[in-house]
N, C-alpha and C positions, 0 to 999 in steps of 0.2 A: 520663757517655760517648755520644756520638751515637751515634745508631739506625742512620744511613743511611739512605737512600732506594733503594732495591728494586723491580722488579718482579715478586713473588713471591704466588701464591694460600696454599699450605703451607708452610711452609720444610721438614716432613719431606718433603715428596714432591716437593722441587724436581728433586732429581736424575734421577729415573726420569721427571719430564713433562719435562725438559730433554732425555734422551736421546730421548724417544719423539719430541718434535718433530725434531730431528734427523734421525730415520729419513725423516718425510712430506718433507720438503727432500730428502733423498737415499736415491732409491728403493733403490740396490743394497745397501743395508743392512736387517740383521734382528736384531730386539731380544728378549732374554732380559732381561723385565721383572722378575722374583722377582730373578736374580743381578746384575741390572743390567750384563749384557755386548752389547755391537755387536759385530755380526760380518755377515760377507759373506756373501749370499745364496745364491752357488755354493761356499760352504763343502767341503761333500758334494765336489763333485767337484776342487774345488783340491787339496783334501788327499791325490789320488790323485796329484797330479802335483808339487807342491813342498812341500819344505821350509817349515812354518808358522810363522807367526810371533804374536807376543801380548804386550800389555803393558796396565799397568795401575795404577791409583792411586789417590789421591784427587781427588774433582772440585774443580770452581773455577781447573781450569787451561785450560779450553777456549780452542781446541779441543783439544790433548790433554788427553786420548789418543784417546778414540772417532771424532775428527775426523779421525786420521790413517788409520784404517780403508779398505780398499782395494786393489783390485789394485796392485801397486807397493811397497806398503809394509806394513801390516800386516794380518794376517787375522781377529782381532778385539782388543778394549777390554774390561776389566771395572774397572769405577767403586766407590770409594768414596763414603763422605759426603764432604760439602765438609770439603777440608782433612787427611782420615780414609783410612787405606788398609782396600781392601777386604778382608775375612774370607779366611781361609786357605780356607773352605768354597765362596764365591763363588768362587775363583781354581781350587781345583780343579775346580769346576763347568765352567768355561771350558779349562780344559788337556784335560778329555775332551770336549768339542767339538771343539774345533779340534784335537788331535793326527793324527799322520800316521803311522803304523804306518810304511810303506815309507819316508818319509823324514825322519823325525821334527819336533820342535818348538825352536825358539827360544824365551825368554821373555829379555822386555828390561823392566827396570825401574830406578828412579832409587835415589840411594844416601840411602833414610831409615829408620830402623830398622823402624817399623810394614811398609814395603813388603820388607824384604830378608827378616822375621821372617815374613810373612806368606804371600807369594810360597812364599819356602824348606820350611816348613812343608806347602803345599800339592806342591810337588814331589816332596817325600820321601812323602807320601800317597798318590800317583798310583804311584811306583813300588811302594811297598806294595802296594796293589791289584795291578797286575799281575802281581808276582812272586803273590802270593799266590791268582791264580786262574789259575795254570801258565802265564802269559804271559812272554813275556823280559822283560828289564827293557827299559824304555821308553827310547825314543833324545831326553831332552831336554835341552837346554840351557840354562843362564840367566846374563846377563851384567846387571852390575851399573854404570848409570851416575854418576863422581862429575866432572864435569866444572868444578866451583864451584871459584876460585882467588881469591875474595872473601874468604871466610872459611876458616880453616884451623884445624881443634882444635889448639891448641898442646897436647895432654895425649896426643896420636898419636906415637906413637914405632915403632919397627924390627918392634914385636911386634904392630903396628896399632894401629887405635882404632875410633873413628866413621867418622872420615875425613870426603870432602871432599862438598856436597851435590850432588845430580844437578840440574840446571836445565835451558836448552833443547837443550843439544848433546845432549840425549837425542834430541830431534828427527831430528839427526842421525844417530844411531844406528839407528832407524828407515829413514831413507831410505836409507842404505846398502845393511843388513841386506836391508830389505824387494827393494828393486831386484837384491841377488845373489840372492834367494829363487826371483824372478820369472823369472829369467835362466835358472833350471835347478842353482844351485850347491847343492854336497852340505850340510849340515847344518855339518859341520866347516868348511865353508869359507864357509859365510854368519857363523856364529859368527867366523871370524878378521877377517874384516872388521868385523863390529860390535866385535872387540876393538879393533883397531886403531884405530875412528874413538872408541872411550872412551880410550883412553890417549893421543892427539891433538889431544884436544878443550879447549879452555879456555874459560870462562867468569865474566864478571862482571856483577852487575848493579846497578843503584839505583832510589830512587825519591823521589818528593816527599813522600809520607806514604804509610802504610799503608792497606790496603783493607777496606772494611767487610765483614765477613761478616751473609750475609743470617739474621734471624731471631737475630743477635749483637752486630752493629754493629760500629765500630771500636774496634780493640783496646788503640791509641793513637795520640797527633797528632805531626806537625811541624809546628813555626813556620812561618808562610806565606815565610819567607826563609831555611828550611832544605831540604837533602836527606842522603839515609841511603847512605852506600855500602854496597855487599852486602846491603843488603835480602834475606830470601830471601822464596821462592814462596808460602810460609803467612803471613806476617807476620813469619817469625824477625826480629831483630835484626842488622843488621851491622855490620860492623867501626869505621864513622867516622860519625860527622853531622857536618856540617858546612855554613856556610852556600854557600848556590845561587849556584853561577858562572854566567856566560854560559857557552851550550855551548860555542865554540870554547877555553875553557879546560875544562871539567867533562871533552867524550870524549875529546880525547887523555889523558887523564891515567888515564880509566879503559884506554885500550888501554895505554897504558905499564908499565901495574900485570899487563897481562895478559902484556906481552911480558918486562916481569920475572920473572917469577915464577919461582920454583925448578925447578915443573912443567913451564911453557913451553920453558925455558931447558934442561931434560934432551930435550926430545921435537923441538925445531929446532933444526939448524946457524943462525948467523948466513945474512941475506941469503933465506930458504927461500921457499917458494911454499904460501900458504895460502889458506884460503877464509874468509869473513866472513859472518857470519851477527848481524844484527840485530834486535834480536825486541822487541815490545809486550808489556808487562807486563799490557797490559787496559784504560788509561782513558789514552793519549796519543797525541794527532791527528794523523792522517798527515802533514798539514803539516808536525808538529815531527819525525815520523819519519824523512821526507825530509831535512831539515837533520843529524840525528843519522847517519846514515846517509852523507851526503857526509863528514862532517866525519871519520866513522871510518875512511871507505874513503882517505880523502887521508893519514889521521896512519898509518895501515899499508905505503903507499908510502912515505910520508918517512921512514920509519925502515927504511926498506932491502929491505922485504918484497915480491914478487911476488904479485900479488892476482889470483885466478884466475878466482873463482866470486867473487858478491856477493849473499847474499839479505837481504830485508827485511819483515816483515809481522809477522801476529799466530802465533807458536807455540805459547807455553808462558805463559801468565798467571797472576796472583795475584789473580784474579776480575778485579776494576776498579782494580786498583793503578796508580797516576800515576807509569808510569816503565820505562824499557827494559834492556835486558840485552844484551851484545857478547862475543859467542863466535869464536875462531878455531879452525880445523882446521887441522891442520900435516899437508900431505900430502907423501906419500914422495919422497923424493930422488931414487930412482931413477927413469928417464921412464918405461918400460914398468907400473909397478906405478901410477905415478902417472896415467896414461892410462884406466890399470884402474877407478881410482878414481872417476876426475872421468865416467866413462863411467855409472857405476851414478848418482851425486848428475845429474847430466844427463837418465837416464832419467825417463819423466812417470810421475805416480802418479795415478791414477785415487782419489782422496780429495777430503772438503771443506778439508781443514784444511792441504794442500801447494801452493804456488803455483808451479804449473812457468811454468819461463822459456822463452820464444821467441827462437829463434836466427832470424836473415836473415842474408844476403849483405851486405856494404857494396858500395852499389853507386856511390860516390862521392858527393861534395860537391854540395850542393843552395843551399850559403851565398849564392850569387850572386843566382838567382834569388829569394830571400827579401829580398833585399834594397832589390828595383825599382828605377826610374830614379834617376840621379845627380841631385838638383837644385842648380844652382847659386845659393847664394842671395848678392845683392850687398848689403850692410848699408847703411844712408844714413839719415840723420837728417833729422827736418822738427820745428821747433818747435810747431806745433799739436800734431801726435799726440802729442809728446812731453809737454805740457804736458794733455793730455785722460788719458795713462796714469797722469801724476803725482797730478792730481786724484783720480781712480778708486781709484787706491791710499790714496789718506789716507782718502779714505770708507771706503772697506771695515775700514782700519784701525781707527776710531770706530765703524763700526758692528757690527763683528764678535761685539761680549759682547750684544747684543743680537739676530742671527742667529741665537747659538748659544742661549741663550735659548728662544728659541721653537722651536728644532730638537726642545730636551731639552721641550719639554714635548708635541710631537706625533710627534719621530720618534728618530732613534738619535743625537743630539747632535754630531754635527758637521758640521753644515753652514759653521758660520761659521766655523772652522778649513782647513774644505776651499776656501771661497770664498776665503779669505784668502792661502793658498798659491797658489791661481793669480795673483791678482793681483800677490804678491811676486813671482812669478816673471815675469809679464811687465814689472812696474816695473824687476825688473833687468836684464832683456834691454834695454829700450829704454835704460837708463842706460850702458849699456857697448856701446851701438852695435851689436845683433845685427839689428836688424830691418829690413826694407830698406823702409821708413818711406815711401821718393818712391814707392812702387805701391802703393796699398792692396791691390788680390786678392790679390798675396805676402805684405804685407804682414800681414793676417788669416789666412793659409794657415799662417802661421808662426807668431803665436801661437794658431792652433788647438793646431798640435803643442807647443805649451809649455804650454798648460792641459790635454792628455792626459797629459802628461808628471808635471804639478805636483798636479793636482785628482783624478785618478781617480773610481771609484763612479757612478753614477747624473747627480748633479747635474753632472760633470766633461763626461760624454759628452753630456749633450744642451750644454752652452755647444758644444761640439765640433761636434757635428752643425749649429748653428745657423752658427758662423762657416764651416764650411766651404761652408754653402750662402749665406751671405753675398759669401766671394770669390767664386764661381761667378756669382751674380746681378751683382756689380758688373764679374767679364772679360765675360759676357754686353751689358751694359750700355755696353762700351766705355771703359769708368772706368779708363786706367790711370796717371794721374797725378791728384796732388790737386786741383789746378787745376779737375779738369769736375765734383766733388763737391760738393752742394747738400744741404741737407736732404731738397727731396723727393725727389732720388736717393736717399742712404741711404734713407727710408721704404719706395721702392717697393722697394729691395733688401732690406730688410727684410725686408719682407709674403713675397717671393718665398723667402727665405731659413728662413722660415716653414712653409711651402707643403714644403722639403724635413724639415725636423723633422717635418712632419705624416705623412710617409711610412714614420717608424718608431716615433711614439708618438700613442698616441689621447688625449691631453690635447689638451683644446680648452679657449678663455675659460670658466668657469667653473665648472671642475675643481681648483679651489685649488691652481694652482700657479704657478709665475713663469710660465706663459700671460699670465695675467691681469692680469700688468702690462707683457710684453714687446708685447703685441697691439696693447693701445691705443695704446701710445708709436709704435709703426709705425705703426699707420694716420693717427695725428695727424700724424705727419711728412710722410706720402706724400700726404694731402688738403690742410694748410694749411701746412707747412714751416714751422711753426713750434716753435721748440725748448721755449719755456715752456709754452705748452700743451701739446706731448707730453709734457713734464714728469710736469706734474698729473695727466694721464690714465693716466700709470705708478703713481702714489703711491694715487691712487682707488684704481685697478684692485687693488693689494697691497693695501690698506687694506680693502678689498671684503671678502677671502677668510679676512678673521676673522668672518663670517658664513655663508658656505658648507662643505656638506657634500663634506668628502673622498672625492675619488673618483677619485684618484690615488696612488701613490706608500705610503710605509710609514703614511701618516696615516690612511690607508683603516683600519688593523687596531687604532688609537688611538681610545678614546673622545672626541669634539669637547670641546675646550677651550673654553669661549666666550669670545669677545672675542679669538681668539690668532691672528695674522693666519700665512701661509703663510712660515715661515722664509726659502723660496728667489724668492719675489715680493719678502719684504721686503731679500734681499741683492741682486736685480737692479739695485732702485731706488736701492739704496746706490751700483752702480757706473754706473749711468745719471745721477744725480744730478751725479756728481764729473765726468762726460764734458760735461754739458750747462754745467756752472757753468766749466770752461775757454774757451768759449768765450762766454759772456758778461762 
């Protein structure tokens, strides 16, 4: 079983060390190291002015739970070991600290046996403590969040049972209850708001694999082509392991599972209004999170629901679990009640874990400004240009494997494919008469745009800048048709285009880049007007890069491979050889 890789000094002190780190980055927080309790520094004043709220559970779900401590959300949070409930003594210490004699205290927990028992016992111990010391029964209430609709215990019945697990929907309970308390709500009102969210929030999760636990390792592993639906935030098995599907199939299936569940149907009328939360379970890239959020939001709307708010981010994790969960909060049908709930959701929270949404007035469309001036392109063919483009394309096709191999040795391995992509796009455009080949500057400007779309990356933008400069140079030389072009004119324009390129890159001859082939080619063309001599100079320049120390590009970070020429220079030579061949 793989042990996994972690940043750990000592697994036994990891939780305390992490919580201490949280306080360094968030000076509004204090830390009871012995009991592993995070609380607001102004707690002594806060409990005089409002109902206090605290939560807790096992660690490993960061930013939950300590990351939600701050004005507008939680007053405190108590942490257990990784994936283990805090003890009732820890919880009791936290309750003693945060309890507001005047306004009362709400305890929010997830529906896991350890949490329910330990927090429940702590509450009962606190009640006995108060009564035994001659005080009135304390105003303490507790809500248990059970938003999971992925795994439902089949043995549960009308008399109860283990029930559903608490997942990311718990954070929405924190948010609404915390905002209500900060707004002056009574304990009873705050509890009612929390209970509404508990009974109207539904969540399902999925993961590409389980999460490695520091000091323990991987409990189990999925195959590379598998995904588990319903996997829990403690690595608990889900209800289905199946082949990984494209996101546009997988995500709608998750949304449909929620809205098709008995629990959701019992809480929401068709065409209801909902809030969507897409949660990162710990190791899903932000890029992928954006895609999942897009598909989830579009699916909710396509199913006939009105999407009032959408939240996406890392709220409740399973350590570094590569997965996501989707939660839907069904909003009240009554417009006034719905507005009240949304105002609590929208109220800013001052804590590291919650992402406050910004709201600005829509000042109207700026689409026309972004489009720029309309460019009229009058496509036209030209045999010389078409032949040059065709020969260059054929040569790039032939040389691509060698260029790719060179880049694999010294770069990221994509140079050949990127160059071929650009050559193919230009070839296709010429073949379908989409280029103004009777107007050289216009043709080069259009080719530059095609290269940008087809190539991308650093090499693509270098070609684009050079082609842009080349188009400007030819226009400046009053070259408006092919009859005015000579090799020397091309060379002069190419050197001018290099000056344009040099404004944006420090690469120069001798730096082991495509410049080592391009500069001598342009120089010989300008000086002698000899295509063969220019081609020979370019080939020698590219070959010479094999003995150069890399000074620009990714190759700088890679140990020099003996007699390995620069892939970009070799790729450019492939293009130039094809062009030169067409004129011989």
